[in-house]
C-alpha positions as CSV (number, residue, x, y, z in Angstrom):
1,M,-9.4,116.3,165.6
2,I,-6.9,113.7,164.6
3,F,-6.1,114.7,160.4
4,K,-6.7,118.1,159.2
5,G,-9.3,117.0,156.6
6,V,-11.2,114.1,155.3
7,R,-11.7,113.8,152.1
8,D,-13.6,110.7,149.0
9,G,-10.8,110.2,146.7
10,K,-7.3,112.0,145.7
11,P,-7.4,115.6,144.5
12,Y,-3.8,115.2,142.8
13,P,-2.9,113.8,139.3
14,D,-1.8,109.8,139.0
15,H,2.1,110.6,140.4
16,G,3.1,107.0,138.5
17,L,4.6,105.4,141.5
18,S,5.6,102.0,142.1
19,Y,6.0,100.3,145.6
20,R,9.2,100.3,144.5
21,D,9.9,104.0,143.7
22,W,8.3,104.2,147.4
23,S,11.1,102.6,148.8
24,Q,13.8,105.1,147.3
25,I,11.4,108.0,149.6
26,P,12.9,107.8,153.0
27,P,10.8,107.7,156.4
28,R,10.4,111.5,158.1
29,Q,8.1,112.5,160.8
30,I,4.6,113.9,159.7
31,R,1.7,115.1,162.1
32,L,-1.1,113.9,162.5
33,D,-2.5,117.3,162.2
34,E,-1.4,118.4,159.1
35,L,-2.6,115.0,157.3
36,V,-5.8,114.9,154.8
37,T,-7.4,111.4,154.5
38,T,-7.9,110.6,151.2
39,T,-9.9,107.4,152.1
40,T,-13.4,108.3,154.3
41,V,-13.6,103.7,154.9
42,L,-11.6,102.9,158.1
43,A,-11.9,98.6,158.1
44,L,-11.6,97.5,162.2
45,D,-10.5,94.4,161.5
46,R,-7.5,95.8,159.6
47,L,-7.0,98.3,162.5
48,L,-7.0,95.6,165.2
49,S,-4.3,93.3,163.1
50,E,-1.3,92.8,164.8
51,D,1.0,92.1,161.5
52,S,-1.4,94.1,158.7
53,T,1.9,95.9,157.1
54,F,3.5,92.2,157.1
55,Y,3.0,92.0,153.7
56,G,3.2,95.8,152.0
57,D,5.4,99.1,153.1
58,L,6.2,99.4,157.0
59,F,5.5,103.2,156.6
60,P,2.4,104.9,155.5
61,H,3.1,107.0,151.9
62,A,1.5,110.4,151.9
63,V,1.8,112.9,148.8
64,K,2.4,117.0,149.2
65,W,-0.1,119.0,146.4
66,K,-0.8,122.8,146.5
67,G,0.8,122.9,149.8
68,V,-1.2,119.9,151.3
69,V,-0.4,116.9,152.6
70,Y,-2.2,114.0,151.6
71,L,-2.3,110.6,153.6
72,E,-2.4,108.2,150.4
73,D,-1.9,104.7,152.1
74,G,-1.5,103.9,155.5
75,L,-5.0,105.7,157.3
76,H,-5.0,102.4,159.8
77,R,-1.5,102.8,161.2
78,A,-1.8,106.6,161.7
79,V,-5.3,106.1,163.3
80,R,-3.0,103.5,165.4
81,A,-0.5,106.3,166.4
82,A,-3.2,108.7,167.2
83,L,-5.0,106.1,169.5
84,R,-1.4,105.5,171.1
85,N,-1.1,109.6,171.4
86,R,1.3,110.0,169.3
87,V,0.8,113.3,167.5
88,V,3.7,112.5,165.3
89,L,3.5,109.0,162.2
90,H,6.8,108.1,160.3
91,A,5.3,108.4,156.4
92,R,8.0,108.6,153.1
93,L,6.7,112.2,151.6
94,F,6.3,112.1,148.2
95,D,6.6,116.1,147.1
96,M,4.6,116.7,143.9
97,D,5.2,120.5,144.3
98,A,8.4,120.1,144.1
99,L,7.7,118.7,140.4
100,R,5.6,121.9,139.8
101,P,6.8,124.6,137.4
102,K,6.9,127.8,139.7
103,Q,4.3,130.2,139.3
104,A,5.7,134.3,139.1
């Protein structure tokens, strides 16, 4: 299996980050098998397009919520990485767990 899981929709609340906010988060390596996707749809034309990131962020966006890392944006880039036999993806990770109050 490529990903840890596949789901339709985001289980976490809206984080309110703009593209500018995302650009301030440095990319890091994330293992594909640790990611849960937030969409079940894959468009073959976008998957095969060489310039699919021309107008967007070069790095996928992931959100950590309750210990799980969700791939919010960048499914096609993640699948392309898997097709190239890569096990990691360079992505921007927003850690929502760091914002939640600690429970005793």
